[in-house]
C-alpha positions in Angstrom: 0.0 0.0 0.0 2.8 2.4 0.9 4.8 1.5 -2.1 1.9 1.9 -4.5 1.1 5.3 -2.9 4.7 6.4 -3.4 4.7 5.3 -7.0 1.4 7.1 -7.6 2.9 10.3 -6.1 6.0 10.0 -8.4 3.7 9.6 -11.4 1.7 12.7 -10.4 4.9 14.8 -10.0 6.2 13.6 -13.4 3.1 15.0 -15.2 4.8 18.4 -15.1 7.9 17.4 -17.2 5.6 15.4 -19.5 3.3 18.5 -20.0 6.4 20.7 -20.8 7.4 18.1 -23.5 4.0 17.5 -25.0 3.1 21.2 -25.1 6.0 22.0 -27.3 7.8 24.3 -24.9 11.2 22.6 -25.6 13.5 23.2 -28.5 14.9 19.8 -29.3 16.3 20.7 -32.7 18.7 23.6 -32.3 22.3 22.8 -31.6 23.8 24.4 -28.6 26.4 26.2 -30.7 23.7 28.1 -32.6 21.3 28.7 -29.7 20.8 32.3 -28.8 23.0 34.0 -26.2 21.8 37.4 -27.1 21.1 40.1 -24.5 17.5 40.9 -23.5 18.6 44.4 -22.6 16.6 44.2 -19.3 19.5 44.6 -16.8 19.8 48.1 -15.4 22.7 50.1 -16.9 25.6 50.4 -14.4 26.1 53.9 -15.7 22.5 55.0 -14.9 22.2 53.1 -11.7 25.3 53.6 -9.6 24.2 51.8 -6.4 25.4 48.3 -5.6 23.3 45.5 -6.8 22.9 41.7 -6.5 20.6 40.0 -9.0 19.7 36.3 -9.4 18.5 34.9 -12.7 17.3 31.5 -14.0 16.3 30.1 -17.3 15.0 26.7 -18.5 17.9 24.3 -19.0 19.0 23.5 -22.6 17.4 20.7 -24.6 15.6 17.8 -22.9 16.8 18.9 -19.4 14.5 21.8 -19.7 11.5 19.5 -19.0 12.9 18.9 -15.6 14.7 22.0 -14.4 16.5 25.3 -14.8 20.0 26.8 -14.8 20.6 29.7 -12.4 23.3 32.4 -12.1 24.0 35.4 -9.9 25.3 38.8 -10.9 26.8 41.5 -8.6 27.7 45.1 -9.2 29.7 47.2 -6.8 28.7 50.7 -5.9 29.7 53.0 -8.8 30.9 49.9 -10.7 31.0 50.0 -14.5 30.0 46.3 -15.1 28.3 43.2 -13.7 30.4 40.3 -12.4 28.6 37.0 -13.1 28.9 33.8 -11.1 27.7 30.4 -12.2 28.6 26.8 -12.4 29.0 25.1 -15.8 29.6 21.3 -15.7 31.3 21.0 -19.1 34.2 23.2 -18.0 35.5 20.1 -16.1 36.1 18.4 -19.4 38.7 21.0 -20.2 40.3 20.5 -16.8 38.9 23.8 -15.5 36.9 24.4 -12.3 33.2 24.3 -12.8 32.9 27.7 -11.2 32.7 30.3 -13.9 33.2 34.0 -13.0 33.3 36.7 -15.7 32.2 40.2 -16.4 29.3 41.0 -18.7 25.6 41.3 -19.3 23.7 39.2 -16.8 20.4 39.3 -18.7 21.4 37.1 -21.7 19.4 34.2 -23.2 20.6 30.9 -21.8 21.0 28.9 -25.1 17.7 30.0 -26.5 15.8 30.3 -23.2 14.8 33.7 -21.9 16.2 34.7 -18.5 13.9 35.3 -15.6 14.9 37.6 -12.7 14.3 35.8 -9.5 15.0 38.8 -7.3 17.3 41.6 -6.5 18.8 43.5 -3.5 20.5 46.8 -3.9 22.1 49.7 -2.0 23.4 49.0 1.5 22.0 45.5 1.5 23.9 44.6 -1.6 27.1 46.2 -0.3 26.9 43.9 2.7 26.2 40.8 0.7 28.8 41.2 -2.1 31.9 40.3 0.0 30.1 37.2 1.5 29.1 36.1 -2.0 32.7 36.4 -3.3 34.0 34.5 -0.4 31.4 31.7 -0.8 32.2 31.4 -4.5 36.0 31.2 -3.8 35.5 28.5 -1.2 32.8 26.5 -2.9 33.6 22.9 -2.0 32.2 21.3 -5.2 34.1 23.4 -7.7 35.6 20.1 -9.1 32.6 18.0 -8.7 29.4 18.2 -10.9 26.4 16.1 -11.2 23.2 17.1 -13.1 21.0 15.1 -10.7 20.6 15.3 -7.7 23.6 17.6 -7.5 25.9 19.3 -6.9 25.2 21.4 -10.0 24.6 25.0 -11.0 21.6 25.4 -8.7 23.5 24.0 -5.7 26.1 26.7 -6.3 23.7 29.6 -6.5 21.7 28.4 -3.6 24.9 28.3 -1.6 25.7 31.9 -2.6 22.2 33.1 -1.7 22.5 31.5 1.7 25.9 33.0 2.3 24.6 36.5 1.5 22.2 36.0 4.4 20.0 38.9 3.4 18.7 37.7 0.0 15.0 36.9 0.8 14.3 34.8 -2.3 14.7 31.1 -2.7 15.4 29.4 -6.0 12.2 28.1 -7.8 11.0 24.5 -7.0 12.2 23.2 -10.4 15.8 24.3 -9.7 16.9 20.7 -9.2 20.0 20.5 -7.0 19.2 23.6 -5.0 18.7 21.6 -1.8 21.9 19.5 -2.2 23.8 20.1 1.1 27.0 22.1 0.9 27.8 22.7 4.5 27.9 19.0 5.2 24.7 19.0 7.3 21.3 17.6 6.3 19.6 20.3 8.3 20.3 23.9 7.3 18.7 27.3 6.5 16.4 27.4 3.5 17.9 29.0 0.4 15.7 32.1 1.0 17.1 32.5 4.5 13.6 32.8 5.8 13.2 29.3 7.3 14.8 25.8 7.6 15.1 22.7 5.5 16.1 19.1 5.9 17.5 17.4 2.8 19.2 14.0 2.2 21.3 15.0 -0.8 18.4 16.6 -2.5 16.6 13.3 -2.9 14.3 13.4 0.1 13.5 16.3 2.5 11.3 19.2 3.3 11.4 23.0 3.6 9.5 25.2 6.1 9.9 28.9 5.6 7.9 32.1 5.2 9.0 32.5 1.6 8.7 28.9 0.3 5.9 27.7 2.6 5.9 24.0 3.4 7.4 21.9 0.7 8.5 18.3 0.3 11.1 16.9 -2.0 11.1 13.4 -3.5 13.8 12.5 -5.9 14.4 16.1 -6.7 10.7 16.9 -7.4 8.7 19.1 -5.1 5.1 19.5 -3.8 3.8 21.5 -0.9 1.5 24.2 0.5 2.1 27.9 0.7 -0.4 29.7 3.1 0.8 33.1 1.8 -0.4 32.1 -1.6 -3.4 30.1 -0.2 -2.6 27.3 -2.5 -1.5 23.7 -2.8 1.6 23.4 -4.9 2.4 20.6 -7.3 5.8 20.5 -8.9 6.1 20.5 -12.7 9.0 21.0 -15.1 8.1 24.6 -15.8 7.2 25.6 -12.3 4.4 24.8 -9.9 0.8 24.1 -10.4 -1.0 26.2 -7.8 -4.4 24.9 -6.9 -6.0 27.8 -5.0 -7.7 27.1 -1.8 -10.4 28.9 0.1 -9.4 31.9 2.0 -11.6 30.8 4.9 -11.0 27.0 4.8 -7.7 26.3 3.1 -8.3 22.6 3.2 -11.2 22.9 0.7 -10.0 23.2 -2.9 -11.5 25.6 -5.3 -11.8 24.7 -9.0 -9.4 27.3 -10.2 -6.1 26.0 -11.3 -3.3 28.0 -12.8 0.4 28.0 -13.4 2.6 30.0 -11.1 5.3 30.0 -13.8 3.6 29.0 -17.1 6.1 29.4 -19.9 9.5 30.8 -19.7 9.4 31.9 -23.4 6.6 34.4 -22.6 8.0 35.5 -19.2 
């Protein structure tokens, strides 16, 4: 009975990736070398906005991986700085005997191999000035720089989640489909949530839960998530492009309404 229930839950969670594939949201034909890396022009100009800034982006992963998850990166700009410094992990760098940690200067709002970037959140001014040294230190001392695994981690989302936690004042957690975000970096299964607004327990990103004001209550099974967020008054079911949010009654949250919508429908139209 328990096993059949577990298998049924896995099948329900896999309907998300299946929907992404069947709805034609994936580009399975374009070769990575010709996929767009053009700028969207949405990042604030450093010359026009002199204050310090920390911005976190994500975009659907390239090719078939996009049915299951996203790639994330973080950009910082010092006060009166002339450019953004971008931090990310790229697994294929290891094939060239380079660290998976990639740090470079440039435009943070570029397409990720054909997928439009989505701004997760930003802190600026004094908050960013406090966070930037902590982020740089966390990136320099990232323990998995020479270790990369798409699933369950450590991967690009593990790295960015680590930087966000290290900043301590970035109140946004990576989205539920950022597989690898809950892979433990500090060596402890019990740690702060990536949004720094609560706590989480995770067994290498395979099994665990999160309880925080930003993420609500979420459970992870094999890297897929489902849960409940009282601030959104909804039950959340993980899918490849985000969460299904089944709204609940404002008076009795346990009674479901009929309205169902995507919290993050289609990255191409975001």
